[in-house]
Backbone bond lengths (Angstrom), bond angles and torsions (degrees), N, CA, C in turn:
res aa  C-N    CA-C-N  psi(-1)  N-CA   C-N-CA  omega(-1)  CA-C   N-CA-C  phi
1 M - - - 1.448 - - 1.541 112.83 -
2 N 1.321 114.47 -36.34 1.504 118.27 -179.45 1.500 110.97 -63.38
3 F 1.283 117.35 -35.51 1.477 120.46 179.29 1.527 109.43 -64.09
4 L 1.272 118.38 -41.38 1.482 121.10 177.23 1.542 111.60 -65.13
5 I 1.279 116.33 -37.19 1.497 120.67 177.53 1.487 109.73 -63.31
6 V 1.358 117.65 -46.46 1.494 123.19 -179.78 1.538 107.93 -65.29
7 M 1.267 117.28 -43.65 1.547 120.63 -176.45 1.568 108.43 -62.21
8 L 1.368 115.86 -44.17 1.378 118.37 -179.63 1.549 111.09 -60.24
9 G 1.356 112.71 -50.39 1.493 115.61 177.58 1.481 115.60 -59.11
10 A 1.377 116.89 -39.76 1.446 120.60 -179.62 1.515 110.46 -63.15
11 G 1.342 118.49 -36.72 1.491 121.07 175.40 1.474 112.41 -63.98
12 L 1.360 118.02 -40.67 1.402 122.92 177.26 1.560 111.67 -64.73
13 G 1.331 114.14 -43.76 1.498 120.21 179.87 1.475 111.46 -65.37
14 G 1.390 116.13 -41.94 1.443 118.76 177.69 1.569 111.02 -63.26
15 G 1.308 116.41 -39.72 1.469 118.57 176.70 1.456 112.42 -62.73
16 A 1.355 118.32 -41.05 1.448 122.26 178.26 1.536 109.46 -64.32
17 R 1.301 117.82 -39.00 1.478 120.21 179.29 1.528 109.67 -62.80
18 H 1.284 116.40 -41.63 1.487 120.35 -179.29 1.512 108.06 -66.77
19 G 1.313 117.60 -37.20 1.480 121.09 179.56 1.552 110.01 -64.84
20 V 1.272 117.37 -41.09 1.470 119.10 175.95 1.499 111.82 -63.13
21 N 1.378 115.74 -44.58 1.459 120.68 178.42 1.529 112.65 -57.88
22 V 1.351 117.56 -42.83 1.424 123.85 179.52 1.512 110.40 -68.15
23 A 1.317 118.11 -47.06 1.446 122.80 177.27 1.510 114.19 -55.11
24 V 1.262 115.39 -48.26 1.543 123.58 -178.56 1.521 107.57 -64.34
25 S 1.337 116.66 -45.22 1.490 116.66 -178.10 1.463 112.58 -68.91
26 R 1.317 119.67 -22.96 1.492 123.11 176.79 1.581 108.44 -82.65
27 L 1.338 117.75 -37.16 1.467 120.41 -174.33 1.504 110.66 -83.47
28 A 1.305 117.57 -29.07 1.458 122.06 -176.02 1.506 109.18 -136.58
29 P 1.348 118.73 63.91 1.529 120.45 -172.59 1.504 112.92 -67.48
30 D 1.319 120.47 -25.28 1.447 120.05 -176.82 1.492 116.76 -98.86
31 I 1.283 118.07 7.06 1.466 121.94 -178.27 1.560 110.11 -75.83
32 D 1.280 117.61 130.81 1.482 122.19 179.43 1.537 108.16 -104.35
33 F 1.280 114.61 66.27 1.483 120.53 -176.58 1.566 105.69 -160.60
34 P 1.348 118.87 141.93 1.455 122.19 -177.44 1.578 109.80 -75.50
35 L 1.332 115.87 60.20 1.470 122.29 -178.16 1.519 111.90 -59.44
36 A 1.372 116.20 -44.95 1.420 118.51 -176.12 1.551 110.70 -60.70
37 T 1.332 115.53 -45.93 1.462 120.89 179.75 1.533 109.81 -61.06
38 L 1.317 117.34 -43.30 1.475 120.86 175.94 1.434 113.13 -56.85
39 I 1.322 118.51 -49.80 1.462 123.93 179.20 1.515 110.06 -59.64
40 I 1.333 118.42 -45.65 1.456 123.68 179.42 1.519 109.55 -59.02
41 N 1.336 117.68 -49.88 1.435 120.46 -176.15 1.538 113.30 -65.17
42 V 1.307 116.23 -41.13 1.457 119.22 -178.30 1.499 109.22 -73.56
43 L 1.386 119.19 -45.25 1.412 122.14 176.57 1.502 113.05 -60.50
44 G 1.320 116.62 -43.20 1.453 120.69 178.22 1.507 113.88 -62.72
45 S 1.334 116.75 -39.53 1.470 120.56 175.72 1.551 111.99 -65.54
46 F 1.354 113.66 -42.25 1.479 116.92 177.55 1.480 108.26 -59.99
47 L 1.320 121.09 -51.36 1.438 125.01 -178.76 1.549 112.08 -59.43
48 M 1.358 117.02 -37.56 1.447 121.33 179.62 1.550 108.81 -62.78
49 G 1.364 114.56 -43.53 1.458 121.09 179.05 1.526 111.45 -59.71
50 V 1.358 116.67 -45.82 1.420 121.35 179.90 1.526 110.24 -63.13
51 L 1.322 116.95 -46.41 1.432 120.24 -178.49 1.481 113.93 -69.39
52 A 1.355 118.66 -42.56 1.456 120.86 179.73 1.516 111.96 -59.24
53 E 1.342 113.68 -46.53 1.470 120.46 -177.38 1.549 108.77 -67.19
54 S 1.306 117.28 -38.87 1.467 121.48 179.85 1.537 109.42 -64.40
55 F 1.346 116.11 -43.76 1.524 117.49 -179.91 1.519 111.21 -70.33
56 V 1.335 119.20 -32.31 1.441 121.37 177.87 1.511 109.04 -66.69
57 L 1.320 116.44 -47.13 1.440 121.69 -177.41 1.543 111.20 -63.75
58 R 1.299 118.13 -30.92 1.465 123.31 -179.24 1.545 111.13 -93.07
59 G 1.287 118.05 -5.58 1.444 121.63 178.85 1.527 111.78 65.78
60 A 1.333 115.72 36.10 1.485 118.98 -173.70 1.541 108.78 -107.43
61 G 1.363 116.96 49.54 1.445 121.68 -177.88 1.539 115.66 -53.28
62 G 1.290 116.93 -46.37 1.466 121.71 -176.40 1.544 114.73 -103.40
63 H 1.308 116.46 12.65 1.475 119.46 -175.49 1.502 111.69 -68.34
64 P 1.335 119.17 138.39 1.418 122.18 179.46 1.562 116.39 -51.88
65 A 1.388 113.14 -31.90 1.472 117.88 -179.84 1.509 108.93 -66.12
66 K 1.286 117.92 -34.04 1.468 121.87 178.58 1.535 109.06 -61.86
67 L 1.312 116.87 -47.35 1.488 121.60 178.78 1.531 110.68 -61.51
68 L 1.365 113.43 -44.56 1.463 119.47 -178.20 1.561 110.45 -59.94
69 L 1.297 114.29 -50.56 1.489 119.66 -170.50 1.573 111.46 -80.13
70 T 1.319 116.88 -44.83 1.467 119.33 -174.77 1.540 113.37 -81.93
71 T 1.335 114.57 -67.12 1.443 119.52 179.42 1.520 112.19 -63.34
72 G 1.313 114.80 -44.15 1.479 121.36 -177.43 1.542 113.63 -75.16
73 V 1.297 116.03 -78.98 1.495 119.70 -171.30 1.521 108.32 -62.30
74 L 1.295 120.48 -54.73 1.470 122.52 -175.75 1.555 109.56 -67.08
75 G 1.342 116.16 -36.34 1.454 118.45 178.55 1.539 111.58 -66.61
76 G 1.302 117.49 -33.84 1.450 120.87 172.28 1.538 114.08 -74.99
77 F 1.270 115.29 -30.60 1.462 123.29 178.90 1.495 110.64 -73.32
78 T 1.351 116.66 -51.56 1.430 122.84 179.31 1.546 110.66 -167.75
79 T 1.315 116.77 130.86 1.467 120.17 173.88 1.526 111.31 -80.99
80 F 1.288 116.52 -5.28 1.471 118.60 178.27 1.503 110.02 -66.52
81 S 1.339 116.93 -32.03 1.492 121.83 178.58 1.540 109.53 -61.47
82 T 1.340 119.16 -39.02 1.394 122.71 -178.82 1.530 110.05 -70.84
83 F 1.348 116.60 -42.37 1.430 123.23 174.21 1.510 112.34 -55.15
84 S 1.318 115.92 -45.77 1.464 122.78 176.91 1.498 112.33 -60.45
85 L 1.335 116.49 -46.81 1.469 121.30 -179.55 1.538 109.55 -61.47
86 D 1.309 114.66 -44.97 1.513 118.47 -177.10 1.561 109.54 -63.96
87 A 1.322 119.19 -42.02 1.408 120.78 -178.89 1.542 113.06 -65.87
88 V 1.358 113.59 -40.92 1.465 117.10 179.30 1.537 111.17 -73.16
89 S 1.320 117.82 -31.98 1.468 121.73 178.85 1.534 108.00 -64.16
90 L 1.355 118.60 -43.36 1.434 120.37 176.68 1.546 112.12 -61.51
91 Y 1.327 114.97 -41.38 1.426 120.57 179.38 1.561 110.68 -62.48
92 D 1.366 114.07 -47.83 1.497 118.73 -178.29 1.466 111.11 -62.34
93 R 1.324 121.97 -27.48 1.479 127.18 -179.80 1.505 109.05 -81.58
94 G 1.323 119.13 0.57 1.474 123.36 -179.53 1.510 113.63 82.97
95 Q 1.310 116.23 12.20 1.469 119.81 178.82 1.533 108.18 -95.89
96 V 1.285 115.68 66.61 1.469 123.66 -173.03 1.536 109.75 -62.56
97 A 1.338 116.59 -48.62 1.446 121.48 -177.51 1.527 110.52 -64.42
98 A 1.346 115.90 -39.07 1.527 118.80 178.02 1.513 108.86 -68.20
99 A 1.275 117.73 -36.49 1.471 118.71 179.06 1.526 110.62 -64.99
100 G 1.315 116.75 -44.96 1.450 121.16 177.60 1.508 111.88 -63.54
101 L 1.287 117.71 -42.05 1.466 122.57 179.76 1.554 109.84 -62.61
102 Y 1.390 112.01 -42.96 1.477 117.67 -179.09 1.493 112.17 -62.37
103 V 1.357 116.53 -43.26 1.462 121.18 178.84 1.575 110.72 -63.72
104 V 1.340 116.29 -49.45 1.456 118.23 178.18 1.535 111.45 -60.36
105 L 1.282 116.12 -50.61 1.465 117.78 -175.93 1.533 112.67 -65.61
106 S 1.382 116.17 -33.25 1.449 118.28 179.12 1.583 112.12 -71.80
107 V 1.270 116.39 -40.88 1.452 117.70 178.21 1.540 110.57 -71.67
108 A 1.301 115.72 -50.13 1.447 116.64 -179.29 1.535 112.78 -66.30
109 G 1.315 116.34 -41.15 1.450 118.77 177.31 1.565 111.54 -66.50
110 G 1.269 119.02 -34.18 1.429 120.26 175.29 1.500 110.84 -66.57
111 L 1.239 119.81 -44.95 1.475 122.43 177.51 1.514 111.58 -62.80
112 V 1.315 117.48 -47.05 1.465 120.38 178.71 1.540 110.14 -63.34
113 G 1.333 117.53 -44.16 1.435 119.36 175.17 1.464 114.43 -54.43
114 L 1.363 115.24 -47.03 1.467 121.89 -178.34 1.548 109.93 -61.69
115 V 1.362 118.24 -48.43 1.472 122.78 177.88 1.518 109.66 -57.77
116 A 1.340 117.93 -46.59 1.435 121.82 -179.70 1.534 112.71 -61.52
117 G 1.350 114.01 -42.93 1.458 119.57 175.76 1.490 112.61 -61.24
118 L 1.301 116.82 -43.51 1.490 123.01 177.16 1.540 109.86 -58.48
119 A 1.341 115.19 -48.18 1.469 119.09 -177.41 1.547 111.58 -66.05
120 L 1.314 115.61 -40.14 1.438 118.66 179.45 1.532 108.80 -64.91
121 A 1.320 120.44 -45.64 1.420 121.07 -179.06 1.515 112.64 -66.31
122 R 1.302 116.31 -32.07 1.507 120.40 177.41 1.491 110.75 -66.03
123 V 1.308 116.69 -45.20 1.442 122.87 177.51 1.507 110.17 -63.13
124 A 1.255 119.51 -50.21 1.408 126.42 -174.66 1.570 110.32 -63.16
125 L 1.317 115.49 -43.43 1.463 122.16 -175.76 1.541 112.21 -79.97
126 S 1.383 116.63 -16.06 1.432 118.19 179.42 1.537 108.76 -99.27
127 G 1.281 118.77 4.99 1.459 123.86 176.64 1.509 111.10 77.25
128 G 1.361 114.03 21.16 1.460 115.76 177.79 1.530 115.86 94.71
129 A 1.317 114.83 -14.42 1.499 119.11 179.30 1.505 111.53 -83.51
130 S 1.278 116.65 146.33 1.479 120.92 177.79 1.468 112.15 -107.51
C-alpha cells in the first residue's frame, strides 16, 4: 500500500513541477537561466522543512501522509528537497563533517554522473564515432 501512496504523490509532484515549468516559460519566455528549476528546488526545500518539522512535532514518523507528501509529492516535485533535509539532519545531529562531505559529494557526484551519462549517450547514439 505504501508504494501506491508514494506513486500517487510522485504523480502529483511531477504534475506540479511541469506546471511551474510551464508558468515560468510563459511569464519569462526570454530568460536564459534555469529559473523554473531554481524555484522548484528552493520551494521544494522550504516545503520539506515545513513538513518535516510538522511531522516531527506531531510524532507522525510513519504516517501515510508523510510518505504521500514528502517521498511522494516532494520527491516527484524535486529530489533536491530530500537532499537538503538529509544534509541539515546530519548537521543537526552534530555530524558537521559528514554533512559537508555529503553536500560536496552529492553536488560533485551529480555533476560527474551527468557528464558521464551525456558522454555515454553521445557515444552510443553516434555509433561509437566521435
